[in-house]
C-alpha positions, 0 to 999 in steps of 0.5 A: 501483495494482494491478500484476501482475508476471510473471517468466520469465528462467530456471528460475523462473516467477513471478507477483506482485500489488502494491498500490502498494508492498505485496506482496499475493501472490507465487507461484513455480514453479521448475524443478529437477533431481536431476542436470545443470543447466538444459535450456532445452527442459525449462524451457519445458515446465515454464513452459508447464505451470504458468504458468496455475496460478501466475498464478491462485494469485497473483490468488487469494491477493491476492483480486483478479481479472484485471479488477482489475489496472491494470498488467501488468509483465514481465521483458523482458531479459536472460535465456534467449531462449526462456524470456523469450519465454514470459513476454512472450507471456503478458503481452501476451495478458493485456494485450490481452485485458483492455485493461490497460497493459503495461511490460517491465522489466530483470530486473537493475535489478528486483533492485536496485529491490526491494532499495532498497524493502525495505532503505530504502537510498536509493543503494546499491552492489549486489552482484548474484549470480545464475546467469548474472549477477555484477555490481557495480552503482551509480547514477551520472549517470542510469543504473545502471552496472556497475563490476565483473563476472565475465569468464567465468561467473556465480557461480551458474553456477559453483556449479552446475557445481561441484555437477555435479562433486559430483552434487548436482543443480540448483540446487546453491548451498543444498546446497554451503552445507550441506556447507560448514558441515561443512568445516573445512580450507581447501584452497588454490584459485585466487583471480582478481580483475582490478581490479574484475572476477572470474573463476571458470573457472580455479577450476573447472578446478582443482577438477576435479583436486582433486575426489577428493583432498579431502573434499567438505565441505572443498572446499565450505568452501574454495570459498565462502571463496574465491569470496565473498572475491573478491566482497566485495573488489570490492564494497568497492572499488566502495563506495570508488570511488563514495563510497557507504556502503550495500551490498545483495546480491541474486540467488540466491547472496545467500541464502547466510548466509556471503556475508551474514556476509562482507559485513557484516563488511566494511561494519562495518569501513569504516563502511558499512551492509549489509542482507540481503534475505529469500530470496524477494526475493533469488531471481528473483521477480515482486514485483521485476518488478511493483515496477520496472514500477510505477516505470517506468510512473509515470515514463513511462507504458505501453509500446507493444505493439510495444516489448514484444519481448524482448531477451535481451542488454540490459546494465544500463547500457543501460537509461534509468532515468527514475524516478530 
């Protein structure tokens, strides 16, 4: 089945064409800034200006036309409401005008499903590390359930906030990773794990006081070591609690090589398996939306048009996983 996926939960507008489980194309257009962070009005302008080119390019690369598409899948939840709405309107327009079935999917679950496809893992624990979301997720009793999460800000948002203190623009994660490689001295920082949950707000406040007292490189190094240790600790606890032996890390922050290294060391020590994803499938992308849409459609058919309204606050465990 030929599926067109559309992703628009936050800074990235993406389109992808799949032929069953084969990715034929993946095109992304990402909103960035030289300083500051996400500005919803600017993201909307970015997506509206570029969506047609992104979709057209995805179809052209896949050597398909819109009339060849047999299913349209779009990110329905969660995300920035006004930005989600853009993708939903575009998806509905294409579906109605071309008489194509449509399904809406949960962005968080789509991250996990593309990870399962690409790693070959059957039943992993997922460390989900994006801007707004930081969750430890596993499939239990018919649903994807959250076993741990951030109690304040997502790890990606924390890194972007830290990046603003350093004036290195948005997104900041890649630049922080580059600077951290040059650091060598660990600066003592708050480490906050509460059971299965993590917090970053206190760490950010503490960094404000240290920003001019230590080198940028040492602070970046120390931030990564502290934050990633928190994430790996709760991931290991989830593996033990859920009695699983596979771990995947996904979301934009999961592209970080140091986080991947720490996950692998932990898994090796406890006899579990860890596989990193290619970066283009860890970050927000439409291939994961297309693939999860195909899974959902195969299990329960197309959505009614009135059921394709967005819901920016849908939680992972609220989604009925009919295909597993």
